[in-house]
DRENFITI-874620 format. One record per atom (N, C-alpha, C, CB): residue number from 1; x, y, z. Coordinates in pm, whole numbers, padded with zeros to 5 digits. Glycine has a CB too. Layout:
BEGIN
   pos       c1       c2       c3
   NUM        X        Y        Z
...
END
This chain:
BEGIN
   pos       c1       c2       c3
     1   -01416   -00429    01594
     1   -01494   -00313    01550
     1   -01408   -00187    01559
     1   -01623   -00297    01634
     2   -01409   -00105    01453
     2   -01328    00016    01450
     2   -01381    00119    01550
     2   -01326    00075    01308
     3   -01289    00192    01615
     3   -01328    00295    01710
     3   -01268    00428    01668
     3   -01284    00257    01853
     4   -01336    00536    01700
     4   -01291    00670    01663
     4   -01182    00716    01759
     4   -01409    00770    01665
     5   -01073    00770    01703
     5   -00965    00825    01785
     5   -00934    00967    01740
     5   -00837    00736    01774
     6   -00886    01047    01833
     6   -00851    01186    01807
     6   -00700    01204    01818
     6   -00925    01281    01906
     7   -00645    01308    01756
     7   -00501    01334    01770
     7   -00462    01350    01916
     7   -00461    01460    01691
     8   -00360    01276    01959
     8   -00315    01283    02098
     8   -00372    01176    02187
     8   -00348    01416    02154
     9   -00474    01103    02139
     9   -00533    00995    02220
     9   -00433    00881    02239
     9   -00662    00943    02154
    10   -00433    00823    02358
    10   -00357    00700    02382
    10   -00439    00582    02332
    10   -00321    00684    02534
    11   -00381    00503    02245
    11   -00454    00394    02182
    11   -00422    00263    02252
    11   -00421    00385    02031
    12   -00521    00199    02316
    12   -00496    00069    02381
    12   -00501   -00044    02279
    12   -00600    00044    02494
    13   -00389   -00109    02255
    13   -00386   -00220    02162
    13   -00404   -00351    02239
    13   -00252   -00221    02081
    14   -00477   -00446    02183
    14   -00498   -00574    02252
    14   -00366   -00645    02279
    14   -00590   -00665    02169
    15   -00354   -00709    02395
    15   -00232   -00782    02428
    15   -00223   -00906    02339
    15   -00229   -00823    02579
    16   -00107   -00926    02276
    16   -00089   -01038    02185
    16    00058   -01076    02179
    16   -00142   -01005    02044
    17    00083   -01202    02153
    17    00221   -01249    02139
    17    00278   -01217    02002
    17    00229   -01398    02166
    18    00192   -01180    01909
    18    00236   -01149    01774
    18    00300   -01010    01768
    18    00118   -01157    01676
    19    00399   -00989    01680
    19    00457   -00856    01666
    19    00355   -00757    01611
    19    00579   -00860    01574
    20    00363   -00634    01658
    20    00268   -00529    01619
    20    00337   -00432    01524
    20    00213   -00455    01743
    21    00271   -00404    01412
    21    00322   -00308    01314
    21    00232   -00186    01316
    21    00330   -00372    01172
    22    00291   -00070    01341
    22    00215    00055    01344
    22    00213    00118    01206
    22    00275    00153    01446
    23    00094    00148    01157
    23    00078    00209    01027
    23    00051    00358    01038
    23   -00033    00142    00951
    24    00000    00420    00930
    24   -00027    00563    00929
    24   -00122    00605    01040
    24   -00085    00603    00796
    25   -00090    00717    01104
    25   -00177    00771    01207
    25   -00144    00726    01347
    25   -00315    00737    01178
    26   -00044    00638    01364
    26   -00006    00590    01497
    26    00143    00607    01518
    26   -00046    00443    01515
    27    00183    00637    01641
    27    00325    00654    01672
    27    00349    00613    01817
    27    00370    00802    01649
    28    00469    00562    01843
    28    00507    00524    01979
    28    00550    00649    02055
    28    00621    00418    01979
    29    00499    00666    02176
    29    00531    00782    02258
    29    00650    00752    02348
    29    00410    00824    02343
    30    00713    00857    02400
    30    00825    00840    02493
    30    00777    00796    02631
    30    00905    00971    02506
    31    00649    00821    02662
    31    00593    00777    02790
    31    00563    00627    02782
    31    00465    00857    02825
    32    00547    00564    02899
    32    00526    00419    02902
    32    00404    00386    02985
    32    00651    00348    02958
    33    00338    00274    02950
    33    00221    00229    03024
    33    00243    00084    03067
    33    00091    00243    02938
    34    00175    00043    03175
    34    00189   -00094    03223
    34    00082   -00181    03158
    34    00180   -00099    03377
    35    00124   -00295    03104
    35    00031   -00388    03040
    35    00020   -00516    03122
    35    00076   -00420    02895
    36   -00093   -00588    03114
    36   -00111   -00711    03193
    36   -00012   -00819    03158
    36   -00251   -00764    03175
    37    00030   -00824    03029
    37    00114   -00935    02984
    37    00263   -00910    03002
    37    00086   -00963    02841
    38    00302   -00785    03030
    38    00445   -00755    03040
    38    00468   -00635    03129
    38    00505   -00731    02901
    39    00596   -00598    03139
    39    00630   -00477    03214
    39    00589   -00354    03133
    39    00781   -00474    03247
    40    00639   -00240    03175
    40    00603   -00116    03108
    40    00633   -00124    02958
    40    00676    00002    03171
    41    00539   -00076    02876
    41    00554   -00077    02731
    41    00530    00065    02679
    41    00455   -00178    02665
    42    00589    00100    02565
    42    00568    00234    02510
    42    00420    00260    02481
    42    00651    00253    02383
    43    00374    00379    02514
    43    00236    00416    02486
    43    00222    00445    02336
    43    00192    00539    02571
    44    00111    00404    02278
    44    00083    00429    02137
    44   -00011    00549    02128
    44    00021    00303    02068
    45    00028    00649    02050
    45   -00047    00773    02040
    45   -00103    00789    01898
    45    00043    00894    02077
    46   -00228    00834    01889
    46   -00287    00866    01760
    46   -00238    01004    01715
    46   -00442    00862    01766
    47   -00201    01015    01588
    47   -00151    01144    01537
    47   -00251    01214    01446
    47   -00021    01123    01462
    48   -00369    01150    01427
    48   -00470    01216    01344
    48   -00609    01162    01376
    48   -00439    01197    01194
    49   -00710    01232    01328
    49   -00849    01193    01349
    49   -00887    01081    01253
    49   -00944    01314    01331
    50   -00954    00978    01306
    50   -00999    00871    01217
    50   -01043    00749    01295
    50   -00890    00834    01120
    51   -01064    00639    01222
    51   -01106    00514    01282
    51   -00987    00422    01300
    51   -01215    00447    01197
    52   -00970    00368    01418
    52   -00862    00273    01443
    52   -00897    00140    01376
    52   -00839    00253    01596
    53   -00811    00096    01286
    53   -00835   -00027    01210
    53   -00719   -00123    01228
    53   -00856    00004    01061
    54   -00747   -00252    01204
    54   -00643   -00353    01220
    54   -00654   -00458    01110
    54   -00653   -00420    01358
    55   -00543   -00531    01092
    55   -00538   -00633    00987
    55   -00430   -00733    01024
    55   -00511   -00570    00846
    56   -00456   -00862    01002
    56   -00357   -00966    01029
    56   -00269   -00983    00907
    56   -00425   -01100    01067
    57   -00140   -00951    00921
    57   -00047   -00958    00809
    57    00000   -01099    00780
    57    00071   -00871    00836
    58    00070   -01114    00665
    58    00120   -01245    00624
    58    00234   -01293    00715
    58    00168   -01239    00479
    59    00304   -01200    00776
    59    00423   -01235    00853
    59    00391   -01258    01000
    59    00527   -01126    00839
    60    00271   -01313    01028
    60    00227   -01344    01164
    60    00233   -01219    01252
    60    00314   -01455    01225
    61    00194   -01107    01195
    61    00196   -00981    01269
    61    00057   -00917    01267
    61    00301   -00884    01208
    62    00036   -00829    01363
    62   -00088   -00753    01370
    62   -00058   -00610    01326
    62   -00150   -00756    01515
    63   -00128   -00562    01226
    63   -00106   -00427    01176
    63   -00220   -00336    01221
    63   -00094   -00426    01021
    64   -00184   -00218    01269
    64   -00282   -00120    01315
    64   -00255    00014    01246
    64   -00278   -00105    01470
    65   -00362    00085    01213
    65   -00349    00218    01154
    65   -00477    00297    01178
    65   -00318    00208    01001
    66   -00472    00426    01151
    66   -00589    00512    01166
    66   -00643    00545    01028
    66   -00555    00642    01245
    67   -00766    00502    01003
    67   -00832    00524    00874
    67   -00890    00665    00875
    67   -00944    00416    00847
    68   -00836    00754    00793
    68   -00884    00891    00787
    68   -00908    00936    00644
    68   -00785    00984    00854
    69   -00926    01064    00626
    69   -00950    01119    00493
    69   -00828    01190    00436
    69   -01068    01214    00497
    70   -00710    01156    00486
    70   -00590    01222    00436
    70   -00567    01186    00291
    70   -00467    01183    00521
    71   -00519    01281    00213
    71   -00499    01260    00070
    71   -00351    01242    00036
    71   -00556    01377   -00008
    72   -00262    01284    00124
    72   -00119    01268    00098
    72   -00068    01143    00169
    72   -00039    01393    00145
    73    00006    01063    00096
    73    00058    00939    00151
    73    00179    00967    00241
    73    00096    00842    00039
    74    00180    00904    00358
    74    00293    00911    00450
    74    00354    00771    00457
    74    00250    00962    00592
    75    00477    00752    00409
    75    00536    00618    00406
    75    00540    00552    00543
    75    00676    00625    00350
    76    00507    00423    00544
    76    00513    00343    00666
    76    00584    00212    00633
    76    00370    00316    00724
    77    00666    00164    00726
    77    00744    00043    00703
    77    00654   -00076    00668
    77    00829    00010    00826
    78    00698   -00154    00570
    78    00631   -00274    00519
    78    00513   -00243    00428
    78    00584   -00357    00634
    79    00483   -00117    00401
    79    00378   -00083    00305
    79    00418   -00126    00165
    79    00347    00068    00308
    80    00322   -00175    00088
    80    00344   -00203   -00054
    80    00306   -00078   -00132
    80    00262   -00329   -00101
    81    00393   -00033   -00221
    81    00372    00094   -00290
    81    00403    00082   -00439
    81    00459    00203   -00227
    82    00342    00173   -00514
    82    00372    00188   -00656
    82    00449    00318   -00674
    82    00241    00188   -00743
    83    00567    00311   -00733
    83    00649    00429   -00750
    83    00697    00447   -00892
    83    00767    00423   -00658
    84    00723    00572   -00928
    84    00774    00605   -01061
    84    00916    00658   -01048
    84    00681    00709   -01132
    85    01006    00599   -01122
    85    01147    00641   -01116
    85    01163    00778   -01181
    85    01239    00536   -01186
    86    01221    00872   -01107
    86    01237    01008   -01158
    86    01383    01046   -01181
    86    01174    01106   -01061
    87    01477    00967   -01126
    87    01619    00997   -01145
    87    01702    00872   -01120
    87    01665    01112   -01051
    88    01819    00868   -01185
    88    01913    00757   -01167
    88    02044    00812   -01112
    88    01938    00681   -01301
    89    02112    00731   -01032
    89    02246    00768   -00986
    89    02330    00642   -00979
    89    02241    00841   -00848
    90    02454    00655   -00936
    90    02548    00543   -00942
    90    02502    00423   -00862
    90    02682    00587   -00892
    91    02439    00445   -00747
    91    02403    00335   -00658
    91    02259    00287   -00673
    91    02426    00376   -00516
    92    02177    00362   -00747
    92    02037    00321   -00760
    92    01949    00427   -00820
    92    01983    00284   -00626
    93    01831    00447   -00760
    93    01731    00535   -00821
    93    01660    00618   -00713
    93    01628    00451   -00902
    94    01602    00730   -00760
    94    01511    00808   -00676
    94    01372    00787   -00732
    94    01551    00960   -00674
    95    01277    00762   -00641
    95    01143    00719   -00683
    95    01036    00808   -00621
    95    01120    00573   -00645
    96    00939    00846   -00703
    96    00826    00927   -00656
    96    00716    00834   -00606
    96    00772    01020   -00770
    97    00679    00849   -00478
    97    00571    00770   -00420
    97    00445    00852   -00397
    97    00615    00708   -00288
    98    00451    00982   -00429
    98    00339    01070   -00401
    98    00343    01126   -00261
    98    00210    00996   -00421
    99    00453    01106   -00190
    99    00469    01159   -00054
    99    00549    01288   -00058
    99    00538    01055    00039
   100    00573    01348    00057
   100    00645    01476    00061
   100    00792    01461    00025
   100    00634    01539    00200
   101    00847    01338    00041
   101    00987    01313    00007
   101    00998    01203   -00098
   101    01065    01274    00133
   102    01101    01214   -00181
   102    01129    01108   -00277
   102    01187    00987   -00202
   102    01226    01157   -00388
   103    01166    00868   -00254
   103    01219    00747   -00192
   103    01347    00704   -00262
   103    01115    00633   -00197
   104    01430    00630   -00189
   104    01555    00579   -00243
   104    01540    00429   -00271
   104    01672    00605   -00145
   105    01582    00388   -00390
   105    01578    00247   -00429
   105    01718    00206   -00475
   105    01473    00222   -00542
   106    01782    00120   -00398
   106    01917    00076   -00433
   106    01913   -00018   -00553
   106    01985    00008   -00314
   107    02019   -00015   -00632
   107    02027   -00102   -00748
   107    02036   -00249   -00711
   107    02146   -00064   -00832
   108    02076   -00278   -00586
   108    02088   -00416   -00541
   108    01962   -00466   -00470
   108    02207   -00429   -00447
   109    01861   -00380   -00460
   109    01738   -00416   -00388
   109    01638   -00488   -00477
   109    01674   -00291   -00330
   110    01690   -00583   -00558
   110    01607   -00664   -00646
   110    01648   -00810   -00630
   110    01620   -00618   -00795
   111    01559   -00901   -00666
   111    01591   -01043   -00657
   111    01711   -01078   -00745
   111    01470   -01128   -00697
   112    01811   -01141   -00686
   112    01927   -01188   -00762
   112    02021   -01080   -00811
   112    01881   -01264   -00876
   113    02002   -00956   -00767
   113    02087   -00847   -00815
   113    02225   -00852   -00751
   113    02021   -00711   -00785
   114    02330   -00828   -00832
   114    02468   -00818   -00785
   114    02528   -00691   -00843
   114    02552   -00944   -00825
   115    02650   -00659   -00801
   115    02715   -00538   -00854
   115    02739   -00549   -01004
   115    02846   -00513   -00782
   116    02758   -00672   -01053
   116    02782   -00692   -01195
   116    02654   -00712   -01275
   116    02874   -00810   -01216
   117    02551   -00757   -01207
   117    02425   -00786   -01275
   117    02309   -00730   -01194
   117    02407   -00938   -01296
   118    02259   -00614   -01235
   118    02145   -00553   -01168
   118    02056   -00485   -01272
   118    02192   -00452   -01060
   119    01929   -00464   -01239
   119    01836   -00405   -01336
   119    01881   -00268   -01385
   119    01698   -00394   -01275
   120    01854   -00242   -01511
   120    01885   -00113   -01571
   120    01753   -00045   -01606
   120    01976   -00129   -01699
   121    01698    00027   -01509
   121    01566    00088   -01526
   121    01579    00232   -01574
   121    01488    00083   -01395
   122    01487    00272   -01660
   122    01488    00406   -01717
   122    01399    00499   -01635
   122    01442    00403   -01863
   123    01422    00628   -01650
   123    01336    00728   -01585
   123    01195    00714   -01642
   123    01391    00874   -01608
   124    01096    00713   -01554
   124    00958    00694   -01596
   124    00908    00552   -01573
   124    00943    00729   -01740
   125    00999    00459   -01543
   125    00959    00320   -01518
   125    00876    00311   -01389
   125    01084    00229   -01508
   126    00772    00230   -01394
   126    00687    00207   -01277
   126    00733    00081   -01206
   126    00537    00197   -01318
   127    00749    00089   -01073
   127    00793   -00027   -00996
   127    00697   -00053   -00881
   127    00937   -00006   -00941
   128    00682   -00181   -00848
   128    00603   -00222   -00733
   128    00703   -00262   -00625
   128    00504   -00342   -00768
   129    00695   -00198   -00510
   129    00798   -00215   -00409
   129    00740   -00221   -00269
   129    00900   -00103   -00418
   130    00830   -00244   -00174
   130    00795   -00253   -00032
   130    00879   -00151    00044
   130    00819   -00398    00024
   131    00815   -00076    00134
   131    00889    00023    00212
   131    00972   -00049    00318
   131    00791    00126    00280
   132    01104   -00035    00310
   132    01194   -00102    00404
   132    01236   -00011    00518
   132    01318   -00154    00332
   133    01231    00120    00497
   133    01268    00216    00600
   133    01181    00340    00587
   133    01418    00254    00591
   134    01118    00378    00698
   134    01033    00497    00698
   134    01056    00573    00828
   134    00882    00460    00682
   135    01111    00693    00816
   135    01141    00776    00931
   135    01115    00921    00890
   135    01288    00756    00981
   136    01046    00995    00975
   136    01010    01132    00938
   136    01131    01222    00919
   136    00919    01190    01043
   137    01246    01182    00974
   137    01367    01265    00962
   137    01458    01220    00848
   137    01444    01262    01092
   138    01419    01114    00778
   138    01501    01062    00668
   138    01412    01030    00549
   138    01580    00936    00712
   139    01470    01031    00429
   139    01390    00993    00313
   139    01364    00842    00318
   139    01461    01033    00180
   140    01244    00799    00276
   140    01211    00656    00283
   140    01296    00574    00187
   140    01063    00635    00252
   141    01313    00447    00222
   141    01384    00353    00135
   141    01288    00240    00098
   141    01511    00297    00205
   142    01298    00195   -00027
   142    01211    00087   -00073
   142    01295   -00025   -00133
   142    01108    00139   -00176
   143    01236   -00144   -00145
   143    01306   -00259   -00202
   143    01209   -00339   -00286
   143    01369   -00347   -00090
   144    01261   -00409   -00387
   144    01176   -00484   -00480
   144    01194   -00634   -00462
   144    01208   -00444   -00624
   145    01191   -00680   -00339
   145    01193   -00822   -00310
   145    01139   -00845   -00170
   145    01335   -00881   -00325
   146    01100   -00969   -00143
   146    01051   -01005   -00011
   146    01170   -01046    00075
   146    00945   -01121   -00019
   147    01200   -00975    00184
   147    01319   -01006    00265
   147    01312   -01143    00332
   147    01337   -00899    00371
   148    01193   -01198    00346
   148    01178   -01329    00411
   148    01222   -01443    00319
   148    01034   -01351    00455
   149    01202   -01424    00188
   149    01233   -01531    00092
   149    01348   -01495   -00001
   149    01111   -01564    00010
   150    01377   -01365   -00015
   150    01478   -01321   -00109
   150    01430   -01323   -00253
   150    01600   -01408   -00096
   151    01302   -01358   -00273
   151    01242   -01365   -00405
   151    01163   -01237   -00435
   151    01152   -01488   -00418
   152    01134   -01218   -00564
   152    01062   -01098   -00605
   152    00920   -01097   -00549
   152    01059   -01088   -00758
   153    00851   -01211   -00553
   153    00715   -01222   -00500
   153    00622   -01115   -00557
   153    00717   -01212   -00347
   154    00637   -01085   -00687
   154    00550   -00986   -00751
   154    00607   -00845   -00753
   154    00419   -00984   -00684
   155    00711   -00819   -00673
   155    00771   -00686   -00671
   155    00866   -00669   -00790
   155    00847   -00662   -00538
   156    00890   -00545   -00828
   156    00981   -00517   -00938
   156    00919   -00427   -01043
   156    01027   -00645   -01001
   157    00977   -00429   -01162
   157    00930   -00344   -01271
   157    00794   -00390   -01320
   157    01031   -00344   -01387
   158    00704   -00293   -01344
   158    00572   -00322   -01400
   158    00573   -00277   -01546
   158    00458   -00251   -01318
   159    00557   -00372   -01636
   159    00563   -00341   -01779
   159    00424   -00331   -01839
   159    00645   -00448   -01854
   160    00403   -00226   -01919
   160    00273   -00207   -01982
   160    00168   -00170   -01880
   160    00230   -00331   -02057
   161    00043   -00198   -01913
   161   -00065   -00173   -01819
   161   -00101   -00026   -01804
   161   -00029   -00228   -01685
   162   -00180    00002   -01702
   162   -00234    00135   -01679
   162   -00235    00164   -01530
   162   -00377    00149   -01738
   163   -00190    00282   -01491
   163   -00191    00319   -01349
   163   -00308    00412   -01319
   163   -00059    00386   -01310
   164   -00375    00385   -01208
   164   -00491    00463   -01165
   164   -00461    00526   -01030
   164   -00619    00375   -01158
   165   -00494    00653   -01015
   165   -00481    00719   -00885
   165   -00616    00717   -00814
   165   -00429    00866   -00902
   166   -00616    00675   -00688
   166   -00739    00672   -00611
   166   -00709    00702   -00465
   166   -00810    00535   -00626
   167   -00809    00696   -00380
   167   -00790    00733   -00240
   167   -00710    00626   -00166
   167   -00925    00754   -00171
   168   -00644    00669   -00058
   168   -00569    00576    00024
   168   -00661    00472    00088
   168   -00490    00651    00132
   169   -00784    00513    00120
   169   -00879    00424    00184
   169   -00920    00311    00090
   169   -01001    00501    00231
   170   -00947    00344   -00036
   170   -00988    00241   -00132
   170   -00876    00139   -00153
   170   -01028    00305   -00266
   171   -00752    00186   -00157
   171   -00640    00094   -00176
   171   -00632   -00008   -00063
   171   -00508    00172   -00186
   172   -00652    00037    00060
   172   -00650   -00056    00173
   172   -00766   -00156    00162
   172   -00658    00020    00307
   173   -00883   -00108    00119
   173   -00997   -00197    00103
   173   -00971   -00301   -00005
   173   -01121   -00116    00069
   174   -00907   -00262   -00114
   174   -00880   -00355   -00224
   174   -00787   -00468   -00181
   174   -00821   -00281   -00343
   175   -00703   -00442   -00082
   175   -00610   -00544   -00033
   175   -00675   -00638    00069
   175   -00488   -00479    00028
   176   -00798   -00606    00106
   176   -00873   -00690    00200
   176   -00943   -00801    00122
   176   -00976   -00606    00283
   177   -00914   -00926    00155
   177   -00969   -01040    00082
   177   -01122   -01045    00089
   177   -00912   -01170    00136
   178   -01181   -00982    00190
   178   -01326   -00984    00204
   178   -01396   -00874    00124
   178   -01364   -00972    00349
   179   -01320   -00782    00068
   179   -01378   -00674   -00011
   179   -01419   -00732   -00147
   179   -01277   -00554   -00028
   180   -01546   -00719   -00189
   180   -01597   -00794   -00305
   180   -01561   -00738   -00442
   180   -01743   -00802   -00295
   181   -01494   -00624   -00450
   181   -01475   -00557   -00579
   181   -01388   -00636   -00676
   181   -01414   -00422   -00558
   182   -01268   -00676   -00635
   182   -01176   -00746   -00727
   182   -01232   -00881   -00773
   182   -01041   -00766   -00660
   183   -01289   -00965   -00684
   183   -01350   -01088   -00733
   183   -01462   -01063   -00833
   183   -01404   -01169   -00618
   184   -01541   -00955   -00811
   184   -01650   -00924   -00904
   184   -01595   -00880   -01040
   184   -01740   -00814   -00846
   185   -01488   -00804   -01040
   185   -01426   -00762   -01167
   185   -01368   -00881   -01241
   185   -01316   -00658   -01141
   186   -01312   -00975   -01168
   186   -01247   -01091   -01230
   186   -01346   -01183   -01299
   186   -01170   -01169   -01126
   187   -01474   -01178   -01261
   187   -01573   -01262   -01328
   187   -01603   -01213   -01469
   187   -01701   -01267   -01247
   188   -01572   -01087   -01496
   188   -01602   -01029   -01627
   188   -01477   -01009   -01713
   188   -01673   -00897   -01610
   189   -01365   -00971   -01648
   189   -01243   -00939   -01722
   189   -01122   -01003   -01654
   189   -01224   -00786   -01732
   190   -01044   -01083   -01726
   190   -00918   -01132   -01669
   190   -00815   -01020   -01665
   190   -00863   -01253   -01750
   191   -00745   -01005   -01554
   191   -00651   -00893   -01542
   191   -00542   -00924   -01441
   191   -00724   -00765   -01503
   192   -00433   -00849   -01450
   192   -00329   -00847   -01348
   192   -00342   -00716   -01273
   192   -00185   -00863   -01412
   193   -00309   -00718   -01144
   193   -00325   -00596   -01065
   193   -00216   -00587   -00959
   193   -00463   -00590   -01000
   194   -00174   -00465   -00930
   194   -00083   -00436   -00820
   194   -00141   -00316   -00746
   194    00065   -00408   -00871
   195   -00166   -00331   -00618
   195   -00227   -00224   -00538
   195   -00123   -00165   -00444
   195   -00349   -00276   -00459
   196   -00102   -00036   -00454
   196   -00010    00033   -00365
   196   -00085    00109   -00258
   196    00080    00128   -00444
   197   -00036    00103   -00136
   197   -00102    00175   -00027
   197   -00079    00325   -00033
   197   -00053    00123    00106
   198   -00009    00370   -00137
   198    00012    00514   -00157
   198   -00088    00574   -00254
   198    00154    00540   -00207
   199   -00202    00509   -00272
   199   -00309    00565   -00354
   199   -00292    00541   -00503
   199   -00318    00710   -00329
   200   -00224    00432   -00539
   200   -00204    00400   -00680
   200   -00236    00253   -00706
   200   -00059    00432   -00722
   201   -00302    00229   -00818
   201   -00337    00093   -00858
   201   -00292    00073   -01002
   201   -00490    00067   -00842
   202   -00223   -00039   -01028
   202   -00180   -00072   -01164
   202   -00259   -00193   -01213
   202   -00026   -00101   -01169
   203   -00312   -00183   -01334
   203   -00388   -00293   -01392
   203   -00336   -00322   -01533
   203   -00540   -00261   -01395
   204   -00347   -00448   -01573
   204   -00306   -00488   -01707
   204   -00405   -00592   -01759
   204   -00160   -00545   -01707
   205   -00463   -00565   -01875
   205   -00559   -00656   -01937
   205   -00514   -00688   -02079
   205   -00701   -00594   -01937
   206   -00596   -00765   -02150
   206   -00560   -00805   -02285
   206   -00589   -00697   -02389
   206   -00633   -00931   -02322
   207   -00672   -00598   -02353
   207   -00706   -00493   -02449
   207   -00718   -00358   -02380
   207   -00837   -00527   -02523
   208   -00706   -00253   -02458
   208   -00717   -00117   -02404
   208   -00858   -00091   -02352
   208   -00680   -00013   -02511
   209   -00960   -00140   -02425
   209   -01099   -00116   -02384
   209   -01129   -00178   -02248
   209   -01195   -00171   -02490
   210   -01072   -00296   -02221
   210   -01093   -00359   -02091
   210   -01023   -00282   -01980
   210   -01043   -00504   -02094
   211   -00904   -00231   -02008
   211   -00832   -00151   -01908
   211   -00909   -00024   -01874
   211   -00691   -00116   -01960
   212   -00963    00041   -01977
   212   -01040    00165   -01955
   212   -01167    00135   -01875
   212   -01077    00231   -02090
   213   -01231    00021   -01904
   213   -01352   -00016   -01830
   213   -01320   -00037   -01682
   213   -01414   -00144   -01889
   214   -01211   -00109   -01654
   214   -01171   -00130   -01514
   214   -01138    00002   -01447
   214   -01051   -00224   -01506
   215   -01070    00090   -01518
   215   -01034    00221   -01463
   215   -01159    00299   -01424
   215   -00951    00301   -01566
   216   -01259    00299   -01512
   216   -01381    00373   -01484
   216   -01458    00314   -01366
   216   -01471    00376   -01607
   217   -01458    00183   -01354
   217   -01527    00119   -01241
   217   -01459    00154   -01110
   217   -01532   -00034   -01260
   218   -01327    00141   -01106
   218   -01253    00171   -00983
   218   -01270    00318   -00944
   218   -01103    00138   -01000
   219   -01263    00408   -01042
   219   -01283    00550   -01013
   219   -01425    00578   -00967
   219   -01251    00635   -01137
   220   -01523    00505   -01024
   220   -01662    00521   -00982
   220   -01685    00475   -00840
   220   -01753    00447   -01075
   221   -01620    00365   -00801
   221   -01631    00316   -00663
   221   -01565    00414   -00568
   221   -01565    00176   -00649
   222   -01453    00470   -00609
   222   -01381    00565   -00524
   222   -01461    00692   -00501
   222   -01246    00599   -00586
   223   -01533    00737   -00604
   223   -01611    00861   -00591
   223   -01747    00839   -00527
   223   -01630    00924   -00727
   224   -01788    00711   -00515
   224   -01918    00681   -00455
   224   -02029    00665   -00556
   224   -01954    00786   -00359
   225   -01999    00681   -00684
   225   -02102    00668   -00788
   225   -02143    00522   -00808
   225   -02051    00726   -00920
   226   -02053    00429   -00778
   226   -02081    00286   -00791
   226   -02065    00222   -00654
   226   -01987    00218   -00896
   227   -02162    00144   -00613
   227   -02154    00076   -00484
   227   -02057   -00042   -00493
   227   -02295    00028   -00438
   228   -01976   -00063   -00390
   228   -01879   -00174   -00393
   228   -01945   -00309   -00364
   228   -01768   -00148   -00291
   229   -02048   -00341   -00439
   229   -02118   -00467   -00425
   229   -02106   -00547   -00554
   229   -02266   -00445   -00389
   230   -02112   -00679   -00545
   230   -02089   -00767   -00660
   230   -02183   -00735   -00776
   230   -02106   -00913   -00619
   231   -02311   -00722   -00750
   231   -02410   -00696   -00856
   231   -02384   -00562   -00922
   231   -02552   -00701   -00800
   232   -02359   -00459   -00844
   232   -02338   -00325   -00898
   232   -02209   -00318   -00980
   232   -02334   -00221   -00785
   233   -02103   -00386   -00933
   233   -01976   -00384   -01005
   233   -01989   -00455   -01139
   233   -01866   -00450   -00921
   234   -02051   -00572   -01140
   234   -02069   -00646   -01265
   234   -02155   -00568   -01364
   234   -02132   -00783   -01238
   235   -02257   -00500   -01315
   235   -02343   -00419   -01401
   235   -02265   -00303   -01461
   235   -02464   -00366   -01321
   236   -02179   -00240   -01380
   236   -02100   -00127   -01428
   236   -01999   -00172   -01535
   236   -02028   -00058   -01311
   237   -01936   -00289   -01515
   237   -01841   -00341   -01613
   237   -01908   -00364   -01748
   237   -01778   -00471   -01562
   238   -02026   -00425   -01747
   238   -02099   -00449   -01872
   238   -02134   -00319   -01941
   238   -02226   -00529   -01845
   239   -02171   -00218   -01861
   239   -02205   -00087   -01918
   239   -02086   -00022   -01987
   239   -02258    00007   -01809
   240   -01969   -00025   -01923
   240   -01851    00039   -01980
   240   -01790   -00039   -02096
   240   -01746    00058   -01872
   241   -01819   -00169   -02104
   241   -01770   -00249   -02215
   241   -01861   -00243   -02337
   241   -01753   -00391   -02171
   242   -01984   -00196   -02317
   242   -02082   -00192   -02426
   242   -02043   -00088   -02531
   242   -02221   -00161   -02372
END
């Protein structure tokens, strides 16, 4: 169950053998606390007001973050993001993630890329990537492959489709398998989707009218005009397709 935390609060995380990944709103403090399972461990401090939330990641890790109403994305390591290439240079690209700093994407940070054979992306290209380095004193770095497998695993250039801007909270909900919105949409319209934790969603359907219908439904859920329930979502899709 989510609990309310304030800026500066010490956050007690459950003892677990799994690695812990700290997301937005949490930071390790220089002070240390004693835990039952080990010696002194770094104290975890909340950096903003919100609800402490958790999620079990694919990499046998526990992810924790503070769910708030912040509108600006703050890069966090291992986040999946949607970025737009704004500049090219000899070693790679600079990418806009919607954060205060531009991200760096190396030309070799793609599946199978070598110095002789690497993607040639143009300014304006949309990419689906993973944050590999996030530090408040350095610009973030992203990569378009899964480091565990070396494969793209869905990361890389996104061709065609439509990008939607929405709240950071909705994006996290869409990535939750128990959230009913995407399964409800899939019963009416076949589509491809990429959800970025930086408040961006990319969708691709067989027709423009279907893409616009999905866009309106997602925006309606984000604004609260449409309830994120299966019946309400299916009803809204039929209305926008009519």
